[in-house]
N, CA, C, O and the ligand as a Tripos MOL2 file, in Angstrom:
@<TRIPOS>MOLECULE
protein
  233   231    59     0     0
PROTEIN
NO_CHARGES

@<TRIPOS>ATOM
      1 N          19.3380   97.6410  -66.0000 N.3       1 MET1
      2 CA         18.9630   98.6920  -65.0610 C.3       1 MET1
      3 C          17.8080   99.5270  -65.6110 C.2       1 MET1
      4 O          17.6650   99.7010  -66.8210 O.2       1 MET1
      5 N          17.0070  100.0260  -64.7110 N.am      2 ASP2
      6 CA         15.9030  100.8920  -65.0980 C.3       2 ASP2
      7 C          16.4370  102.2970  -65.2750 C.2       2 ASP2
      8 O          16.9230  102.9090  -64.3230 O.2       2 ASP2
      9 N          16.3480  102.8130  -66.5000 N.am      3 THR3
     10 CA         16.9370  104.1200  -66.7710 C.3       3 THR3
     11 C          15.8930  105.1970  -66.9740 C.2       3 THR3
     12 O          16.2290  106.3130  -67.3700 O.2       3 THR3
     13 N          14.6220  104.8850  -66.7090 N.am      4 GLN4
     14 CA         13.5880  105.8850  -66.9490 C.3       4 GLN4
     15 C          13.6190  107.0010  -65.9010 C.2       4 GLN4
     16 O          13.1100  108.1000  -66.1260 O.2       4 GLN4
     17 N          14.2170  106.6990  -64.7690 N.am      5 ASN5
     18 CA         14.3540  107.7240  -63.7420 C.3       5 ASN5
     19 C          15.7280  108.3530  -63.8860 C.2       5 ASN5
     20 O          16.7480  107.6980  -63.6690 O.2       5 ASN5
     21 N          15.7480  109.6170  -64.2510 N.am      6 LYS6
     22 CA         17.0230  110.2790  -64.4990 C.3       6 LYS6
     23 C          17.6770  110.8070  -63.2320 C.2       6 LYS6
     24 O          18.7920  111.3280  -63.2750 O.2       6 LYS6
     25 N          16.9890  110.6730  -62.1030 N.am      7 ASP7
     26 CA         17.5860  111.1220  -60.8540 C.3       7 ASP7
     27 C          18.5360  110.0470  -60.3610 C.2       7 ASP7
     28 O          18.1540  109.1600  -59.5990 O.2       7 ASP7
     29 N          19.7730  110.1410  -60.8060 N.am      8 LEU8
     30 CA         20.7420  109.0980  -60.5030 C.3       8 LEU8
     31 C          21.1900  109.1020  -59.0540 C.2       8 LEU8
     32 O          21.8430  108.1590  -58.6050 O.2       8 LEU8
     33 N          20.8530  110.1360  -58.3270 N.am      9 ASP9
     34 CA         21.2770  110.2070  -56.9390 C.3       9 ASP9
     35 C          20.3840  109.3790  -56.0210 C.2       9 ASP9
     36 O          20.7260  109.1410  -54.8630 O.2       9 ASP9
     37 N          19.2440  108.9420  -56.5410 N.am     10 VAL10
     38 CA         18.2920  108.2280  -55.7070 C.3      10 VAL10
     39 C          18.4480  106.7230  -55.8620 C.2      10 VAL10
     40 O          18.2640  106.1680  -56.9450 O.2      10 VAL10
     41 N          18.7870  106.0870  -54.7700 N.am     11 GLU11
     42 CA         18.8700  104.6350  -54.7520 C.3      11 GLU11
     43 C          17.4880  104.0700  -54.4910 C.2      11 GLU11
     44 O          16.6670  104.6860  -53.8110 O.2      11 GLU11
     45 N          17.2390  102.8890  -55.0400 N.am     12 LYS12
     46 CA         15.9760  102.2180  -54.7790 C.3      12 LYS12
     47 C          16.2550  100.8270  -54.2250 C.2      12 LYS12
     48 O          17.2180  100.1630  -54.6090 O.2      12 LYS12
     49 N          15.4010  100.4160  -53.3280 N.am     13 GLU13
     50 CA         15.5480   99.0710  -52.8070 C.3      13 GLU13
     51 C          14.1730   98.4760  -52.5590 C.2      13 GLU13
     52 O          13.3150   99.0980  -51.9330 O.2      13 GLU13
     53 N          13.9760   97.2670  -53.0580 N.am     14 THR14
     54 CA         12.7180   96.5790  -52.8300 C.3      14 THR14
     55 C          12.8330   95.7880  -51.5290 C.2      14 THR14
     56 O          13.7840   95.0340  -51.3210 O.2      14 THR14
     57 N          11.8450   95.9800  -50.6650 N.am     15 VAL15
     58 CA         11.8740   95.3290  -49.3640 C.3      15 VAL15
     59 C          10.5880   94.5310  -49.1530 C.2      15 VAL15
     60 O           9.5910   94.7360  -49.8460 O.2      15 VAL15
     61 N          10.6300   93.6260  -48.1910 N.am     16 GLN16
     62 CA          9.4720   92.7680  -47.9350 C.3      16 GLN16
     63 C           8.7680   93.1280  -46.6340 C.2      16 GLN16
     64 O           7.8490   92.4300  -46.2040 O.2      16 GLN16
     65 N           9.1980   94.2140  -46.0100 N.am     17 SER17
     66 CA          8.5690   94.6400  -44.7720 C.3      17 SER17
     67 C           8.3500   96.1440  -44.8150 C.2      17 SER17
     68 O           9.1450   96.8780  -45.4010 O.2      17 SER17
     69 N           7.2760   96.5970  -44.1960 N.am     18 LYS18
     70 CA          7.0250   98.0400  -44.1630 C.3      18 LYS18
     71 C           7.9020   98.7460  -43.1500 C.2      18 LYS18
     72 O           8.0270   99.9700  -43.1550 O.2      18 LYS18
     73 N           8.5070   97.9530  -42.2820 N.am     19 LYS19
     74 CA          9.4000   98.5400  -41.2920 C.3      19 LYS19
     75 C          10.8310   98.1950  -41.6690 C.2      19 LYS19
     76 O          11.2370   97.0340  -41.6320 O.2      19 LYS19
     77 N          11.5790   99.2130  -42.0280 N.am     20 ILE20
     78 CA         12.9470   98.9940  -42.4760 C.3      20 ILE20
     79 C          13.8780   99.9450  -41.7360 C.2      20 ILE20
     80 O          13.4340  100.8260  -40.9990 O.2      20 ILE20
     81 N          15.1560   99.7520  -41.9420 N.am     21 ASN21
     82 CA         16.1070  100.7080  -41.4020 C.3      21 ASN21
     83 C          17.1020  101.0480  -42.4890 C.2      21 ASN21
     84 O          17.3270  100.2670  -43.4130 O.2      21 ASN21
     85 N          17.6930  102.2190  -42.3670 N.am     22 CYS22
     86 CA         18.6260  102.6910  -43.3800 C.3      22 CYS22
     87 C          19.7930  103.3870  -42.7050 C.2      22 CYS22
     88 O          19.6150  104.1480  -41.7540 O.2      22 CYS22
     89 N          20.9660  103.1220  -43.1960 N.am     23 ALA23
     90 CA         22.1560  103.7950  -42.6890 C.3      23 ALA23
     91 C          22.9490  104.3760  -43.8450 C.2      23 ALA23
     92 O          24.1620  104.5660  -43.7570 O.2      23 ALA23
     93 N          22.2400  104.6560  -44.9310 N.am     24 GLY24
     94 CA         22.9080  105.2120  -46.0870 C.3      24 GLY24
     95 C          23.6780  104.1390  -46.8390 C.2      24 GLY24
     96 O          23.5090  102.9480  -46.5800 O.2      24 GLY24
     97 N          24.4980  104.5500  -47.7420 N.am     25 ILE25
     98 CA         25.2320  103.5890  -48.5560 C.3      25 ILE25
     99 C          26.7150  103.6340  -48.2370 C.2      25 ILE25
    100 O          27.5440  103.1500  -49.0080 O.2      25 ILE25
    101 N          27.0380  104.2180  -47.0960 N.am     26 GLY26
    102 CA         28.4220  104.2240  -46.6630 C.3      26 GLY26
    103 C          29.1930  105.4250  -47.1810 C.2      26 GLY26
    104 O          28.6830  106.2230  -47.9680 O.2      26 GLY26
    105 N          30.4300  105.5350  -46.7240 N.am     27 GLY27
    106 CA         31.2660  106.6490  -47.1470 C.3      27 GLY27
    107 C          30.6720  107.9810  -46.7480 C.2      27 GLY27
    108 O          30.0580  108.1060  -45.6880 O.2      27 GLY27
    109 N          30.8550  108.9710  -47.5930 N.am     28 SER28
    110 CA         30.3780  110.3130  -47.2830 C.3      28 SER28
    111 C          28.8680  110.4210  -47.3310 C.2      28 SER28
    112 O          28.2900  111.3970  -46.8520 O.2      28 SER28
    113 N          28.2290  109.4100  -47.9120 N.am     29 LEU29
    114 CA         26.7750  109.4510  -48.0240 C.3      29 LEU29
    115 C          26.0960  108.6740  -46.9020 C.2      29 LEU29
    116 O          24.8690  108.5940  -46.8510 O.2      29 LEU29
    117 N          26.8800  108.1140  -46.0210 N.am     30 GLY30
    118 CA         26.2990  107.3700  -44.9080 C.3      30 GLY30
    119 C          25.6880  108.3110  -43.8830 C.2      30 GLY30
    120 O          25.9270  109.5180  -43.9110 O.2      30 GLY30
    121 N          24.9000  107.7510  -42.9830 N.am     31 HIS31
    122 CA         24.2560  108.5490  -41.9350 C.3      31 HIS31
    123 C          23.9060  107.6090  -40.7990 C.2      31 HIS31
    124 O          23.8970  106.3930  -40.9920 O.2      31 HIS31
    125 N          23.6160  108.1430  -39.6090 N.am     32 PRO32
    126 CA         23.2100  107.2880  -38.4990 C.3      32 PRO32
    127 C          22.0110  106.4370  -38.8820 C.2      32 PRO32
    128 O          21.1180  106.8980  -39.5930 O.2      32 PRO32
    129 N          21.9880  105.2160  -38.4200 N.am     33 LYS33
    130 CA         20.8850  104.3190  -38.7650 C.3      33 LYS33
    131 C          19.5600  104.8620  -38.2570 C.2      33 LYS33
    132 O          19.4340  105.2550  -37.0980 O.2      33 LYS33
    133 N          18.5850  104.8750  -39.1400 N.am     34 VAL34
    134 CA         17.2510  105.3280  -38.7730 C.3      34 VAL34
    135 C          16.2520  104.2290  -39.1150 C.2      34 VAL34
    136 O          16.4470  103.4600  -40.0570 O.2      34 VAL34
    137 N          15.1880  104.1710  -38.3350 N.am     35 TYR35
    138 CA         14.1490  103.1810  -38.5830 C.3      35 TYR35
    139 C          12.9400  103.8800  -39.1960 C.2      35 TYR35
    140 O          12.4890  104.9170  -38.7090 O.2      35 TYR35
    141 N          12.4280  103.2950  -40.2670 N.am     36 LEU36
    142 CA         11.3220  103.9130  -40.9870 C.3      36 LEU36
    143 C          10.1530  102.9440  -41.0790 C.2      36 LEU36
    144 O          10.3360  101.7350  -41.2190 O.2      36 LEU36
    145 N           8.9490  103.4960  -40.9970 N.am     37 ASP37
    146 CA          7.7340  102.6900  -41.0980 C.3      37 ASP37
    147 C           6.8570  103.2760  -42.1900 C.2      37 ASP37
    148 O           6.4940  104.4510  -42.1280 O.2      37 ASP37
    149 N           6.5140  102.4800  -43.1810 N.am     38 MET38
    150 CA          5.7300  102.9720  -44.3100 C.3      38 MET38
    151 C           4.2890  103.3110  -43.9330 C.2      38 MET38
    152 O           3.6240  104.0820  -44.6240 O.2      38 MET38
    153 N           3.8210  102.7380  -42.8490 N.am     39 GLY39
    154 CA          2.4560  103.0130  -42.4390 C.3      39 GLY39
    155 C           1.4600  102.5190  -43.4850 C.2      39 GLY39
    156 O           1.4650  101.3410  -43.8420 O.2      39 GLY39
    157 N           0.6150  103.4090  -43.9700 N.am     40 ASP40
    158 CA         -0.4070  103.0260  -44.9500 C.3      40 ASP40
    159 C           0.1220  103.0240  -46.3840 C.2      40 ASP40
    160 O          -0.5860  102.6350  -47.3140 O.2      40 ASP40
    161 N           1.3630  103.4590  -46.5550 N.am     41 LEU41
    162 CA          1.9170  103.5480  -47.9050 C.3      41 LEU41
    163 C           2.6660  102.2770  -48.2750 C.2      41 LEU41
    164 O           2.8790  101.4020  -47.4350 O.2      41 LEU41
    165 N           3.0550  102.1860  -49.5190 N.am     42 ASN42
    166 CA          3.8050  101.0290  -49.9970 C.3      42 ASN42
    167 C           5.2430  101.3970  -50.3310 C.2      42 ASN42
    168 O           5.9900  100.5990  -50.8970 O.2      42 ASN42
    169 N           5.6100  102.6060  -49.9730 N.am     43 GLU43
    170 CA          6.9910  103.0170  -50.1910 C.3      43 GLU43
    171 C           7.3110  104.1530  -49.2350 C.2      43 GLU43
    172 O           6.4200  104.8450  -48.7410 O.2      43 GLU43
    173 N           8.6010  104.3300  -48.9850 N.am     44 ILE44
    174 CA          9.0060  105.4170  -48.1040 C.3      44 ILE44
    175 C          10.4000  105.8730  -48.5040 C.2      44 ILE44
    176 O          11.2290  105.0790  -48.9500 O.2      44 ILE44
    177 N          10.6350  107.1410  -48.3380 N.am     45 ARG45
    178 CA         11.9280  107.6950  -48.7000 C.3      45 ARG45
    179 C          12.7010  108.0480  -47.4420 C.2      45 ARG45
    180 O          12.1670  108.6650  -46.5190 O.2      45 ARG45
    181 N          13.9460  107.6540  -47.4190 N.am     46 CYS46
    182 CA         14.7840  107.9810  -46.2730 C.3      46 CYS46
    183 C          15.0200  109.4880  -46.2330 C.2      46 CYS46
    184 O          15.4450  110.0700  -47.2320 O.2      46 CYS46
    185 N          14.7510  110.1290  -45.0960 N.am     47 PRO47
    186 CA         14.9220  111.5780  -45.0040 C.3      47 PRO47
    187 C          16.3920  112.0010  -45.0130 C.2      47 PRO47
    188 O          16.7050  113.1700  -45.2390 O.2      47 PRO47
    189 N          17.2700  111.0670  -44.7730 N.am     48 TYR48
    190 CA         18.6990  111.4060  -44.7530 C.3      48 TYR48
    191 C          19.3430  111.2960  -46.1280 C.2      48 TYR48
    192 O          19.9970  112.2330  -46.5860 O.2      48 TYR48
    193 N          19.1640  110.1630  -46.7840 N.am     49 CYS49
    194 CA         19.8820  109.9350  -48.0430 C.3      49 CYS49
    195 C          18.9600  109.8680  -49.2510 C.2      49 CYS49
    196 O          19.4190  109.6540  -50.3730 O.2      49 CYS49
    197 N          17.6390  110.0520  -49.0220 N.am     50 SER50
    198 CA         16.6550  110.0660  -50.1080 C.3      50 SER50
    199 C          16.5050  108.7200  -50.7960 C.2      50 SER50
    200 O          15.8890  108.6290  -51.8580 O.2      50 SER50
    201 N          17.0630  107.6740  -50.2000 N.am     51 LYS51
    202 CA         16.9020  106.3510  -50.7760 C.3      51 LYS51
    203 C          15.4400  105.9410  -50.6880 C.2      51 LYS51
    204 O          14.7840  106.1480  -49.6670 O.2      51 LYS51
    205 N          14.9380  105.3540  -51.7740 N.am     52 LEU52
    206 CA         13.5330  104.9830  -51.8240 C.3      52 LEU52
    207 C          13.3720  103.4900  -51.5750 C.2      52 LEU52
    208 O          13.9470  102.6630  -52.2830 O.2      52 LEU52
    209 N          12.5860  103.1620  -50.5670 N.am     53 PHE53
    210 CA         12.3080  101.7660  -50.2590 C.3      53 PHE53
    211 C          10.9030  101.4490  -50.7650 C.2      53 PHE53
    212 O           9.9480  102.1560  -50.4440 O.2      53 PHE53
    213 N          10.7850  100.4090  -51.5370 N.am     54 ILE54
    214 CA          9.5140  100.0290  -52.1320 C.3      54 ILE54
    215 C           9.0970   98.6540  -51.6330 C.2      54 ILE54
    216 O           9.8670   97.6960  -51.6920 O.2      54 ILE54
    217 N           7.8630   98.5730  -51.1370 N.am     55 LEU55
    218 CA          7.3740   97.3060  -50.6240 C.3      55 LEU55
    219 C           7.1090   96.3230  -51.7600 C.2      55 LEU55
    220 O           6.4490   96.6400  -52.7500 O.2      55 LEU55
    221 N           7.6440   95.1280  -51.5810 N.am     56 GLU56
    222 CA          7.4280   94.0990  -52.5820 C.3      56 GLU56
    223 C           6.1530   93.3440  -52.2560 C.2      56 GLU56
    224 O           6.0230   92.7560  -51.1820 O.2      56 GLU56
    225 N           5.2210   93.3650  -53.1850 N.am     57 ASN57
    226 CA          3.9680   92.6330  -52.9950 C.3      57 ASN57
    227 C           4.0630   91.2810  -53.6720 C.2      57 ASN57
    228 O           4.3420   91.1890  -54.8670 O.2      57 ASN57
    229 N           3.8340   90.2580  -52.9160 N.am     58 SER58
    230 CA          3.9290   88.9160  -53.4680 C.3      58 SER58
    231 C           2.5520   88.3910  -53.8610 C.2      58 SER58
    232 O           2.4360   87.2670  -54.3480 O.2      58 SER58
    233 ZN         19.1680  106.5430  -45.6790 Zn       59 ZN59
@<TRIPOS>BOND
     1     1     2 1
     2     2     3 1
     3     3     4 2
     4     3     5 am
     5     5     6 1
     6     6     7 1
     7     7     8 2
     8     7     9 am
     9     9    10 1
    10    10    11 1
    11    11    12 2
    12    11    13 am
    13    13    14 1
    14    14    15 1
    15    15    16 2
    16    15    17 am
    17    17    18 1
    18    18    19 1
    19    19    20 2
    20    19    21 am
    21    21    22 1
    22    22    23 1
    23    23    24 2
    24    23    25 am
    25    25    26 1
    26    26    27 1
    27    27    28 2
    28    27    29 am
    29    29    30 1
    30    30    31 1
    31    31    32 2
    32    31    33 am
    33    33    34 1
    34    34    35 1
    35    35    36 2
    36    35    37 am
    37    37    38 1
    38    38    39 1
    39    39    40 2
    40    39    41 am
    41    41    42 1
    42    42    43 1
    43    43    44 2
    44    43    45 am
    45    45    46 1
    46    46    47 1
    47    47    48 2
    48    47    49 am
    49    49    50 1
    50    50    51 1
    51    51    52 2
    52    51    53 am
    53    53    54 1
    54    54    55 1
    55    55    56 2
    56    55    57 am
    57    57    58 1
    58    58    59 1
    59    59    60 2
    60    59    61 am
    61    61    62 1
    62    62    63 1
    63    63    64 2
    64    63    65 am
    65    65    66 1
    66    66    67 1
    67    67    68 2
    68    67    69 am
    69    69    70 1
    70    70    71 1
    71    71    72 2
    72    71    73 am
    73    73    74 1
    74    74    75 1
    75    75    76 2
    76    75    77 am
    77    77    78 1
    78    78    79 1
    79    79    80 2
    80    79    81 am
    81    81    82 1
    82    82    83 1
    83    83    84 2
    84    83    85 am
    85    85    86 1
    86    86    87 1
    87    87    88 2
    88    87    89 am
    89    89    90 1
    90    90    91 1
    91    91    92 2
    92    91    93 am
    93    93    94 1
    94    94    95 1
    95    95    96 2
    96    95    97 am
    97    97    98 1
    98    98    99 1
    99    99   100 2
   100    99   101 am
   101   101   102 1
   102   102   103 1
   103   103   104 2
   104   103   105 am
   105   105   106 1
   106   106   107 1
   107   107   108 2
   108   107   109 am
   109   109   110 1
   110   110   111 1
   111   111   112 2
   112   111   113 am
   113   113   114 1
   114   114   115 1
   115   115   116 2
   116   115   117 am
   117   117   118 1
   118   118   119 1
   119   119   120 2
   120   119   121 am
   121   121   122 1
   122   122   123 1
   123   123   124 2
   124   123   125 am
   125   125   126 1
   126   126   127 1
   127   127   128 2
   128   127   129 am
   129   129   130 1
   130   130   131 1
   131   131   132 2
   132   131   133 am
   133   133   134 1
   134   134   135 1
   135   135   136 2
   136   135   137 am
   137   137   138 1
   138   138   139 1
   139   139   140 2
   140   139   141 am
   141   141   142 1
   142   142   143 1
   143   143   144 2
   144   143   145 am
   145   145   146 1
   146   146   147 1
   147   147   148 2
   148   147   149 am
   149   149   150 1
   150   150   151 1
   151   151   152 2
   152   151   153 am
   153   153   154 1
   154   154   155 1
   155   155   156 2
   156   155   157 am
   157   157   158 1
   158   158   159 1
   159   159   160 2
   160   159   161 am
   161   161   162 1
   162   162   163 1
   163   163   164 2
   164   163   165 am
   165   165   166 1
   166   166   167 1
   167   167   168 2
   168   167   169 am
   169   169   170 1
   170   170   171 1
   171   171   172 2
   172   171   173 am
   173   173   174 1
   174   174   175 1
   175   175   176 2
   176   175   177 am
   177   177   178 1
   178   178   179 1
   179   179   180 2
   180   179   181 am
   181   181   182 1
   182   182   183 1
   183   183   184 2
   184   183   185 am
   185   185   186 1
   186   186   187 1
   187   187   188 2
   188   187   189 am
   189   189   190 1
   190   190   191 1
   191   191   192 2
   192   191   193 am
   193   193   194 1
   194   194   195 1
   195   195   196 2
   196   195   197 am
   197   197   198 1
   198   198   199 1
   199   199   200 2
   200   199   201 am
   201   201   202 1
   202   202   203 1
   203   203   204 2
   204   203   205 am
   205   205   206 1
   206   206   207 1
   207   207   208 2
   208   207   209 am
   209   209   210 1
   210   210   211 1
   211   211   212 2
   212   211   213 am
   213   213   214 1
   214   214   215 1
   215   215   216 2
   216   215   217 am
   217   217   218 1
   218   218   219 1
   219   219   220 2
   220   219   221 am
   221   221   222 1
   222   222   223 1
   223   223   224 2
   224   223   225 am
   225   225   226 1
   226   226   227 1
   227   227   228 2
   228   227   229 am
   229   229   230 1
   230   230   231 1
   231   231   232 2
@<TRIPOS>SUBSTRUCTURE
     1 MET1         2 RESIDUE 1 A MET
     2 ASP2         6 RESIDUE 1 A ASP
     3 THR3        10 RESIDUE 1 A THR
     4 GLN4        14 RESIDUE 1 A GLN
     5 ASN5        18 RESIDUE 1 A ASN
     6 LYS6        22 RESIDUE 1 A LYS
     7 ASP7        26 RESIDUE 1 A ASP
     8 LEU8        30 RESIDUE 1 A LEU
     9 ASP9        34 RESIDUE 1 A ASP
    10 VAL10       38 RESIDUE 1 A VAL
    11 GLU11       42 RESIDUE 1 A GLU
    12 LYS12       46 RESIDUE 1 A LYS
    13 GLU13       50 RESIDUE 1 A GLU
    14 THR14       54 RESIDUE 1 A THR
    15 VAL15       58 RESIDUE 1 A VAL
    16 GLN16       62 RESIDUE 1 A GLN
    17 SER17       66 RESIDUE 1 A SER
    18 LYS18       70 RESIDUE 1 A LYS
    19 LYS19       74 RESIDUE 1 A LYS
    20 ILE20       78 RESIDUE 1 A ILE
    21 ASN21       82 RESIDUE 1 A ASN
    22 CYS22       86 RESIDUE 1 A CYS
    23 ALA23       90 RESIDUE 1 A ALA
    24 GLY24       94 RESIDUE 1 A GLY
    25 ILE25       98 RESIDUE 1 A ILE
    26 GLY26      102 RESIDUE 1 A GLY
    27 GLY27      106 RESIDUE 1 A GLY
    28 SER28      110 RESIDUE 1 A SER
    29 LEU29      114 RESIDUE 1 A LEU
    30 GLY30      118 RESIDUE 1 A GLY
    31 HIS31      122 RESIDUE 1 A HIS
    32 PRO32      126 RESIDUE 1 A PRO
    33 LYS33      130 RESIDUE 1 A LYS
    34 VAL34      134 RESIDUE 1 A VAL
    35 TYR35      138 RESIDUE 1 A TYR
    36 LEU36      142 RESIDUE 1 A LEU
    37 ASP37      146 RESIDUE 1 A ASP
    38 MET38      150 RESIDUE 1 A MET
    39 GLY39      154 RESIDUE 1 A GLY
    40 ASP40      158 RESIDUE 1 A ASP
    41 LEU41      162 RESIDUE 1 A LEU
    42 ASN42      166 RESIDUE 1 A ASN
    43 GLU43      170 RESIDUE 1 A GLU
    44 ILE44      174 RESIDUE 1 A ILE
    45 ARG45      178 RESIDUE 1 A ARG
    46 CYS46      182 RESIDUE 1 A CYS
    47 PRO47      186 RESIDUE 1 A PRO
    48 TYR48      190 RESIDUE 1 A TYR
    49 CYS49      194 RESIDUE 1 A CYS
    50 SER50      198 RESIDUE 1 A SER
    51 LYS51      202 RESIDUE 1 A LYS
    52 LEU52      206 RESIDUE 1 A LEU
    53 PHE53      210 RESIDUE 1 A PHE
    54 ILE54      214 RESIDUE 1 A ILE
    55 LEU55      218 RESIDUE 1 A LEU
    56 GLU56      222 RESIDUE 1 A GLU
    57 ASN57      226 RESIDUE 1 A ASN
    58 SER58      230 RESIDUE 1 A SER
    59 ZN59       233 GROUP 0 **** ****
């Protein structure tokens, strides 16, 4: 695991599309599904659960 980021509350997920959806990680941290578009960026943070989605460049 990458331990250089001490913010343990932030989940990261590598994705292959700039358009993703997030519904949290379930339980008390879950939230209604939202659709996010990175636009010109290569990453986006979910406004509900702060999960960070990072675009995978092949
Ligand atoms: Zn989320």
